[in-house]
C-alpha positions, 0 to 999 in steps of 0.5 A: 916658074917665077911669079910676078908679085909686082902689083904696083906695075901699071899695065895699059889696058886702053885699046885692048877691047877692055870692057872696063877701060874701053866702054866708058864713053858709052856708059859714062859719056866720057872715055878718058875717066879712070874706071873703078866700076866693074869687078875685074882687076888691073893686075896681071893674071898670074904667070902660071895661068898665062903659061898654061894657056900658051902651052895648050896653044902648042897643040893646033886644034882647039876642039871640044874637051872633056873634064879630066881627073886633074880637072876635078882633083884641082878643084877638090884640093883647092877647096880642102886646102883653102877652105877646109871643105872635103867635097866628093867629086860627084857633088861637082857640076859646072856652068861653062859660060858663067856662074850667073848662067848656072844660078839661073839654071838652078832657079829655072829647074827648082822653082816655078813662075810665081814662086817667091825667092828671098835675097839679102839686099843690097846684093849683086844686081844680076842675082836680083835680075835672075829672080825678077826677070824670070817671073819669080817674086823677089822677097827683099831681106835687107841686111841689118846695118849697125854702125856701118857693119852689115849682118844677115837679118834672120828675124826679118827673113823669118817673117817674110817667108811665104807658102810659095817661097822656095829659095834663098839666093845669098852672096857670100862673101858679100858683094857689095858690102864686103862681109864675111858672114859668121858661122852663127849667121850661116847656121841660123840661115841653114836651120831656117832653110831646113825648117821651111824646106828652102834651097840656099843658093850661095854665090861664092865667087869672091870666096878666095879674096878674104882679107887677113884676119878673116876666114870664109866658111862655104855655105855648103859645108853647113847647109848640106843637101839644102844648098848649091854653092857656086865658086869660080877662079875668075875673080881670084886670078883675074880671068873673067875673059876665060870663064869657068865656074863650079856648082857644088850640089850635095843632093843627087836629085838636084844634080839630076834636074840641073843636068837636064838644064845643061843638056837642054842648053848644050852647056856640057863643054868648058872653054879650053882656056878656062879649063887650063886657067882654072887648073893652073890657078888652083895648082900653082897660084896660091902664093900669088893670091896670098900676096894679092890679098895683103895688097888689097888690104893695104888699098882698103886701108888707104881708102878708109883713111882717105875718106876719114881724113879728107871727106868724112861725109863719105863713110867707107864700109870696113871690108872683110873680103873682096876688092870692092869698097861700099861707100856711104854717101848719104850725108852729102845730101845729093841724089845718086844722079847728081853725085855721079855727074860730079864724079864723072864731069869734075872728078874724072872717075867712074864708080857704080851707083848703089842702086845697081845692087837694089833699091837698098843701095840708094845713097851708096856707091861701089868702088873697085880697089883692085888696082895699083896703089898710085891709080887708087890714089889718083881716083881718091883725089878725083872723088875729093875734087868732085865731092870734097867741097860739099 
């Protein structure tokens, strides 16, 4: 099957019930802005994924399904080929609704209300919500920033771990700052977890979107039985509307406890289309992904150059992974609300404010660069119109 590598093709998404394109009036007060906020891509889902769904629709019944041998082997082969990790099938567990539901389940069965859970911050906002809104105490472990580069601060985490600390929730590669954590950083975290009997839950849904010159290291390949590693094809192949997520859990006792959660919540059956999409993506779309990450790297380079040359008061963090750009706007001297107002009213663009990712994001904005380069150029020009004269 021919795969379309034309990432410059602009696809009209308005009036398709797109959360990203059709909900801007509610979120920003303006329906006609260019959206660079939520993390899905403005590129066509690869053809083999779409064809697999069409093929499945040739059968007229969409009832409950079971996970086939091919379901498991597609995941195992992808992990081994793409990330060098040989994972036994018995380690694989799932969360059909989403990765966040799965992580929430892990938190619910491995910790108790009142326990503390650490998270390197800023981080993906729903991860913080899973801790704070479920009666657990959040230990904020701010990433260490040096000249615009972020690193895990193991010394700070060591000092903050308490007797009631049970878990660390990591986002790797990191959303929103775009880091691919080094082996040394991850080994240090693993050793700390072992010393204090902590489970590390690593949200790795962006693991396939590593930019050229970098390599992702799955935490579970280091952390062993003290880990739960969460992956998904949904960011990789732009299939958020047909969710599938996998939890890689080496420890048999943790798997048993998580299975109780799945049984209680009746979460043992995948979406039919999520299954078909995952298998097709992992089996047939590696060439598409290879081209995609090159295109994303070019978009990152365009944005980085633009801010350096046109709006030097905004510093773009150099990304190593993801299609997300972390913009340091602190030198503008304006509040997040005022910057947001100017972006929307003057620039006609929608970005996420940094506090969506915790209080450590104050003064920052996150911009999604997964779009045709011409749309990105228009968005950057909108930012310049809104903020370039300050």
